[in-house]
Every structure is written in C-alpha cells, then in structure tokens.
C-alpha positions in Angstrom: 0.0 0.0 0.0 2.8 2.5 0.8 4.3 2.2 -2.6 0.9 2.9 -4.2 0.2 2.0 -7.8 3.8 2.3 -8.8 4.5 -0.9 -6.8 7.5 -2.4 -5.2 9.7 -5.5 -5.8 8.9 -8.6 -4.0 12.3 -8.4 -2.3 11.7 -4.9 -1.0 8.3 -6.0 0.3 9.8 -9.1 2.0 12.5 -6.9 3.7 10.0 -4.3 4.8 7.8 -6.9 6.4 10.6 -9.1 7.6 8.8 -12.0 5.9 10.5 -15.1 4.4 10.3 -15.1 0.6 8.2 -18.3 0.4 5.6 -17.0 2.8 5.5 -13.6 1.0 5.2 -15.3 -2.4 2.2 -17.3 -1.2 0.4 -14.2 0.1 1.2 -12.1 -2.9 -0.2 -14.8 -5.2 -3.4 -14.9 -3.2 -3.8 -11.1 -3.2 -3.2 -11.1 -7.0 -5.7 -13.9 -7.5 -8.3 -11.9 -5.5 -7.6 -8.9 -7.7 -6.3 -6.7 -4.9 -2.8 -6.3 -6.4 -1.2 -6.5 -9.9 2.1 -8.0 -10.9 4.4 -6.8 -13.7 7.9 -7.7 -14.8 10.6 -5.1 -15.1 13.8 -6.7 -16.3 14.5 -9.5 -13.8 12.2 -8.1 -11.1 8.5 -8.7 -10.3 6.8 -5.6 -9.3 3.7 -5.8 -7.2 1.3 -2.9 -7.0 -2.0 -2.3 -5.1 -5.1 -2.0 -7.2 -6.6 1.1 -5.5 -10.1 0.8 -6.9 -10.4 -2.9 -5.9 -9.0 -2.1 -2.4 -11.6 0.6 -1.9 -14.3 -1.8 -3.0 -13.1 -4.3 -0.4 -12.8 -1.8 2.4 -16.2 -0.4 1.5 -17.7 -3.8 1.7 -16.1 -4.5 5.0 -17.1 -1.2 6.5 -20.8 -1.8 5.5 -20.7 -5.5 6.6 -18.9 -5.2 9.9 -20.5 -1.9 10.9 -24.1 -2.8 10.0 -24.5 0.3 7.9 -23.2 2.5 10.7 -19.9 3.8 9.4 -19.3 6.0 12.5 -18.7 2.7 14.5 -16.0 1.6 12.1 -14.5 5.1 12.0 -13.9 4.9 15.7 -12.5 1.4 15.5 -10.2 2.4 12.7 -8.9 5.4 14.5 -8.2 3.2 17.6 -6.5 0.5 15.8 -4.6 2.5 13.2 -3.6 5.9 14.8 -0.1 4.6 15.4 0.4 3.2 11.9 
C-alpha cells in the first residue's frame, strides 16, 4: 500500500515486512488472485502494486458488513487500531 500504484519489488516487500520469501510469495499470489494487487515484470524483477479501486471496494464492503451500515462505528474502531500506523 505504501508504494501505491507504482508498486514495489517482492524483495523490498519481504524486507520491509521481515517475511520469508516463500511466505510472502504465497500471500502475494493470493492477493493477486483476489484482484487486490497486480504484478508486472521489469527486467528481472517482479513488481507488485496495489489496485486502489479494488481495495476501496473491499474496504467499503467490510465497512458496511462489519458496521451494519453505521460507518461511525468503524471510523472509531479504525482510529483506535490505526492511529499509530
């Protein structure tokens, strides 16, 4: 998400998340399969980028589903959980 639509290499993502390459590879493949990220090749590197519109759709669905149509509830929860992020 931090790199935005320009994306980041798998190696840089693994390093930033301190995640072993096989574990990251599994998760990136699942995120791509779900349509939340895209993958492209630049030379020898695979670049992964967030698909902003799809991510917004997912977050909108989660906000409506978990908050029962009351977004102010989720807004409070999001602020509590994510203020330090």
